[in-house]
Residue frames as qw, qx, qy, qz and C-alpha x, y, z in Angstrom:
[[0.878, -0.012, 0.381, -0.288, 53.98, -62.80, -81.40],
 [0.847, 0.520, -0.107, 0.020, 55.80, -63.70, -84.58],
 [0.136, 0.700, -0.637, 0.293, 59.20, -63.22, -82.96],
 [0.592, -0.325, 0.641, -0.364, 58.27, -65.74, -80.19],
 [0.932, 0.245, 0.202, -0.175, 57.19, -68.24, -82.79],
 [0.648, 0.642, -0.388, 0.133, 60.47, -67.94, -84.81],
 [0.113, -0.584, 0.708, -0.380, 62.58, -68.24, -81.46],
 [0.781, -0.119, 0.541, -0.289, 60.50, -71.42, -80.40],
 [0.876, 0.469, -0.056, -0.101, 61.08, -72.76, -83.91],
 [0.404, 0.698, -0.546, 0.228, 64.74, -72.25, -83.73],
 [0.383, -0.456, 0.710, -0.377, 64.98, -73.90, -80.26],
 [0.886, 0.101, 0.359, -0.277, 63.08, -76.89, -81.62],
 [0.761, 0.606, -0.232, 0.010, 65.37, -77.10, -84.55],
 [0.101, 0.652, -0.683, 0.314, 68.38, -77.10, -82.26],
 [0.627, -0.242, 0.655, -0.347, 66.99, -79.69, -79.82],
 [0.893, 0.387, 0.115, -0.197, 66.09, -81.83, -82.97],
 [0.554, 0.705, -0.429, 0.114, 69.48, -81.52, -84.41],
 [0.180, -0.550, 0.747, -0.327, 71.13, -82.58, -81.10],
 [0.795, -0.032, 0.485, -0.364, 68.77, -85.44, -80.81],
 [0.832, 0.537, -0.043, -0.135, 69.52, -86.51, -84.41],
 [0.626, 0.651, -0.361, 0.232, 73.30, -86.05, -84.68],
 [0.254, 0.361, -0.686, 0.579, 74.63, -86.32, -81.09],
 [0.676, -0.469, -0.397, -0.407, 72.14, -88.23, -79.00],
 [0.731, -0.151, -0.503, 0.436, 74.78, -88.95, -76.32],
 [0.164, 0.310, -0.255, 0.901, 74.78, -85.35, -75.20],
 [0.509, -0.362, 0.060, -0.779, 71.38, -85.71, -73.53],
 [0.636, -0.064, -0.769, 0.009, 71.76, -89.10, -71.88],
 [0.163, -0.026, -0.631, 0.758, 71.78, -87.52, -68.47],
 [0.395, -0.122, 0.032, -0.910, 68.37, -86.16, -68.89],
 [0.824, -0.191, -0.279, -0.455, 65.82, -88.24, -66.95],
 [0.836, -0.037, -0.480, 0.264, 68.59, -89.97, -64.94],
 [0.045, 0.585, -0.358, 0.726, 69.26, -87.07, -62.37],
 [0.191, -0.160, -0.805, 0.539, 68.87, -87.64, -58.67],
 [0.264, 0.310, 0.385, -0.828, 65.19, -86.80, -57.86],
 [0.589, 0.170, -0.415, -0.672, 63.76, -88.08, -61.00],
 [0.575, -0.073, 0.719, -0.382, 61.42, -90.94, -59.67],
 [0.528, 0.149, -0.679, -0.488, 60.45, -94.15, -61.42],
 [0.605, -0.094, 0.629, -0.479, 57.86, -96.51, -60.06],
 [0.438, 0.253, -0.740, -0.444, 57.48, -99.87, -61.49],
 [0.673, -0.083, 0.600, -0.426, 55.04, -102.67, -61.16],
 [0.524, 0.041, 0.823, 0.216, 54.25, -105.82, -62.97],
 [0.412, 0.647, 0.610, 0.196, 51.79, -104.13, -65.41],
 [0.221, 0.936, 0.156, 0.224, 52.83, -100.46, -65.47],
 [0.583, -0.180, -0.138, 0.780, 55.65, -97.91, -65.03],
 [0.044, -0.974, -0.222, -0.029, 55.30, -94.34, -63.89],
 [0.631, 0.041, -0.075, 0.771, 58.16, -91.92, -64.49],
 [0.139, -0.963, -0.229, 0.030, 58.35, -88.55, -62.84],
 [0.660, 0.294, -0.054, 0.689, 61.22, -86.42, -64.06],
 [0.296, -0.907, -0.267, 0.134, 61.01, -83.91, -61.27],
 [0.520, -0.577, 0.228, 0.587, 64.70, -82.81, -61.22],
 [0.466, 0.102, 0.538, 0.695, 65.07, -82.77, -64.84],
 [0.056, 0.789, 0.519, 0.325, 62.04, -80.48, -65.34],
 [0.354, -0.873, -0.150, 0.300, 63.23, -78.14, -62.72],
 [0.523, -0.358, 0.370, 0.680, 66.57, -77.84, -64.38],
 [0.295, 0.418, 0.604, 0.611, 65.03, -77.24, -67.80],
 [0.111, -0.888, -0.440, -0.072, 62.71, -74.64, -66.27],
 [0.424, -0.755, 0.080, 0.493, 65.62, -72.72, -64.68],
 [0.430, -0.130, 0.498, 0.741, 67.59, -72.76, -67.95],
 [0.183, 0.612, 0.580, 0.505, 64.60, -71.60, -70.09],
 [0.202, -0.930, -0.273, 0.144, 63.75, -68.82, -67.53],
 [0.438, -0.600, 0.262, 0.616, 67.45, -67.59, -67.87],
 [0.368, 0.171, 0.631, 0.662, 67.33, -67.77, -71.60],
 [0.077, 0.773, 0.578, 0.250, 64.07, -65.99, -71.83],
 [0.317, -0.876, -0.130, 0.338, 65.18, -63.22, -69.48],
 [0.431, -0.377, 0.398, 0.717, 68.43, -62.67, -71.55],
 [0.284, 0.388, 0.649, 0.589, 66.41, -62.47, -74.79],
 [0.056, -0.849, -0.524, -0.026, 64.11, -59.97, -73.36],
 [0.332, -0.753, 0.002, 0.568, 66.73, -57.49, -72.38]]
């Protein structure tokens, strides 16, 4: 359990560093085809379907590589 917490912490530090020092690297996130945005006069609903599928695939591959 401790190993997973350390790995999760390192991933969060990496993502935080990217967001802090190079925010342009993640501009594509949320703007992929399949990410839906519904706007009305009073509200906006954003459904990042494609972005979440892509993130899920990448995390699945990384976790499987770490387990081996």
